[in-house]
N, C-alpha and C positions, 0 to 999 in steps of 0.2 A: 858604702852601706850594704849590709847583708840583708837577706830576706828569708822569711820562714813561711812554709806552706803547712797549714794545719790539716793533717790527714789521719788523725787517730780515732775518729768517730766510728762507732759500730754500724751506723746506718740502719737502725731498727725500722724506720718507716719505709725503707727500700726493700725490706725482705719480701720475697725470698731471693731477690737479685743479689743481695749482699751476703747470703749464707756461705757462699764459697768464693766470693770476689769482694775485696775491700772497695768501699764506695768510690775512692779516688781513681780506681782502675775501671770503673764502668765506662763502656764505650759511648762516646758522643761524637757524631759526625765522623766516624771512622777511626777514632783514636781515643785512648784513655783520657778521661776528663782532666787528670792532673797534668798531662802533657801540654794541654793548652796553657796552663799556668806557667810551667817551666819555660815554654817558648815566649810567653808575654814578658816574663821577668828578664830573660836574656835580651830580648829586643829593647827593653827599657834600660839596659845597662847593669842589671843585677847579675853577677856571675857566681857569687857565693850564696848557696841556697841550703837552708836547713829544712828537713822534712821530719816531722814527728809521726809516729805510727804506733798502733797497738794491735787492733784486730787484723789478722793476716798480714802483718807488716812485712814479713819476709817476701811476700809476693810483690809488694811495692818496691822493695830494694832490688829484687830480681828484674823488674820491669824497667826501672830507671837507671840502675847502676850508679856510676859516679858522675853522671851527667855530661860526660865528655862529648857525646854525640851532638849535644846542643851548644857546646862551648861553655858549659857551666861546671862548677865544682859542687856536687851535691854530697852532703853528709847527713846522717840520720840520727834522730833522737828517739830511741825505742822507749816505750812506756809499758807498764804492766797491764795485764788483762783488765779491761774495763776503762783504761785510759785515765788521765789526770784532770779532765776538763780543760777549758782554754787557759785559764790562769795558771794552773799547775803545770800544764804542758809547756807554756812559754817559759815559766820560771826554771823548769828543768833544763831547757835548751839555752839559757843565758850564756853559759861559758862558750858555747859554739857560735853565738852571735856577736861575740866581742871582735873588734877589728884591731889587729896588730897589738893585742894586749890591752886595748882601750876598753875597759869594762863600762864606760859611760856613753859609748857611741849609740845613737839611735838606730833602730832597725825597722824593717817593714814586715808586717805579718798579714797574710791573706788566707781566708778560708778555702779549703780545697774543694768545697762543694758548691761553688758559685760559678756563674758565667756572666761576664760583664765586658763592657768596652771602656772601662776606666783607663785613662792614659797614665800608666804607672810612672812614666818618665816625667810627667808634669806635677807629680806630688811634691810637696815642699822638700827642699834639700836639707832643712834643719827643723828641729822641733823646739820651739821656745819654752814650752811647758813640759808636761810629762807624756802627752799623747796627742795625736792628731788623727781624727777619724773621718772616713768618707761615709756620708749619709745619703739615703735615697728616699724618694716619696714612698709612703707606706703601701706595700702590696696588699692584695685582697686577703691573703692568709695571715697578715700581721697588721691589722688596721690600727692597733693602739700605738704602734711605733715604739721607740726606745728612749731617745733623748731630744732635747730642744736645742735648735741651732739659732743663736741670737748673734747676728753679725758673723764673726768668725769664732765665737766662743760657744761651747756646748755646756748645757745645763741639764739638770735632772727634772726641773720643774719650771713652770712659768711661761708656757706658751704651747704652740702646736708641735707635737712630736714628729720626728722623722725616724726612719729605720736605719740602724747601723748595718752597712752592707757587708761587713766582714773584711774590710781592707783598712788597715791602720798603721800608723807610725808610732813607735813607743821608745821611751827611754828606760834603761834598766832601773832607774831610781823609782819608777812606778811600783816595782816589786820589792822595795827596800825592806819592808816590814814582813815580807812573806816567808813562809817556811815550806820545805818540800812536802808534797802531798797533793791531794785532790782539792782544787778550789776553782771557782769561776772567776772570770775577768771583770764582769760588770761591777761588783762592789768596789773594786780598786778604782775603776774609772769614775764611779759616783763620788768617792772620797776626793779624788783629784779635781773633779768638776766643782766641788764645794769651795775650793780655794782658787778657782780660775785657771787651772793647770791643763785644761783639755780644749784644744781648738778643733775646728771641723770645717768641712765643705760639703756642698750638696751636689750630687751627680744626677743629672736628668736623663742620662742615656740608658743603654741596655744594662739590665741587671736581673738575673734569675737566681733564686735560691733553689738549687737542685736537691731538694729534700725529699721528694716523693717520686714514684714512677711517673705520675702525670706531669710533673715539672721537668723531669728528665726528658720526656717526650717533647715538651716545648723547647727545651734547650737543643734537642736534636734538630728540630725544624729550623730554629733560628740560625744555628751554626752551619747547617746545610746550605743556607742562602748566602 
């Protein structure tokens, strides 16, 4: 299974830190944030990694190269200025996420601006529906949550919401009706939930959405420990 790190965001809430440095390269505990993800993926057995980028993307490629130093094979999916949002970015990268020509193989996607101790090696090895998402208890900055976890199924309504943590497994068929361009992922997930095609699990451990300078400082303190 291949993996993708989402790294195309502009990082507006991080400005001025991101005016000259892409958010994935902001240092956390002595190294760029995205390096923590590369190392975690390799440790979990993911060697083929796709990284999308837009804002200052050349700096990301220069910093990570081909991934050889971690024992990984990194390829890049450049996006136009302004990026393509999550759905459009994944859709654009689908050819790179195919496994030995198998365009139906599931793949892992994780946000490049989170810190967590989710054990990537223990995620399901197969996806029975169209997607499997890792959820977390709602943080203070997102009290309304995203989706409802009922047993192992995710729904859009009908219970207490949890927050999607930015780690998920997907099948290419989720994007079967999509067209190239800018579009979000959430509407596709809601359509799939309506037919019972999205499963999930709840992670109770460490998770930080590194979206602001304040939460970047929290991530620094946590990883220093």
